[in-house]
Structure formats: structure tokens, C-alpha cells
N, C-alpha and C positions, 0 to 999 in steps of 0.2 A: 565881874570881876569877883573873885573868891580870895579868901584871906583877908589880910589888911587892905584897907584903902588909903591909907598914907603911902605919900611917894617916896621912893627912896630917889637918888639923883638921877632921874630917868631909867631905872632899872625895873624891868618886869620879867619875871620868871613864867614860862607857859610850859605846862604839861600837856604832852599829846598821848592820848590813850584811847581806850574802846571800852564799853560796860563789859563786865566778867573777867577783866584781866587782873589776875592776882599780881603781876609785877607791877602794873599800874598803881594797885592799892599801896605797895611798899613804896614806890616813887612818892606817891602823894603825900604819904607819912612824912619823909624826909624832906620835901618841899615846903609842906606846911610849916613844919618846926624851924627850919632855916629862914623862911620868910618871915615868920612871927619873930624870931629872935633878931634877925638882921632889920627889921622894919622894912621889907621890900614887898610890893604887891606881886600877887601870882594869878594866875587864871589856868583853867583846863579846858582842852579843846578834844572833842570827842571826832577822832578821825572817820567815823563812818557817817558822819553828817555832810562829808566832803568827798567827793570823787578824786580831787586833786591830792588831798591828804591821805586817802585810802591808799591810792597808788603810790605815793613816794613815801609813806612812813610804815606801811603794814607789816614788814617784816622787822622794822626796828622798835616798835613800841614796847615799854613806853619812850618817849623821846622827850628831853628836856631842851628847852629853849631859852636864852637869856637874850634880851631884846631883839628876838626874831632869829637869833643865830644858834643853830644846834650845838649844844654843849655836850651832851650825854645822850646815850640809849640804851635799852635793856635794864641798867640799874643806875641809880643815881648815887653818886660818891659824896657823902654829905662834906667831906673835908675838901673835896674838889669844887665842890658847887661854892661853898663859903669863901674859897680863895679866888675864884672867878670873880665874885660879887665884890671882893675886897678890892682886886685888881681894878675894877670898873669905878670904885669910888676914889682911887687915888687922883691926886691933882694931876692935870697934863702937863 
């Protein structure tokens, strides 16, 4: 687990990327900032370590998942990411 180890209410952000990807570096900076500010854990997964991930996401990286569900690809919109997390935190 990267970033904070504290749990938001069951929320985890996952960044799917690969080494040498400059868009992944940009996405990582946004995700790190939002995760830290909103106290949400995040992780990063290298798609080149999984044939399935490589096949599924190669043309979309970086890909952002929230709780395993695809949220964004290519670029991470900071406001959109914050809004999605806020919505998940709303009482049911």
C-alpha cells in the first residue's frame, strides 16, 4: 500500500500504470495529493506484471480505479476524483 495506511470508509484508489510513463507520473502526483488530503489509502499496480492487466489497460494508462471500478484513464481530473470520493462517503 502506498500513501496513507489509514482507511477511509472502505475507499481505495488504485493507479494502473507502467514504468517510464510520463502521464502515469502526472496521475500519481494528483492521486497522492488527493489521497493525502482526503485521508484515503491508495496503491499503484504495474500493468506489465500481469498479462491480463496489460491486455486490458495497455492503451488507456494511466487508469484510475476507485474500489476496483474504473474511474478515469489517460488523465486524472483532481476535482472529479474528489467528487467521486465525496459521493462514496455520503450516507446510504
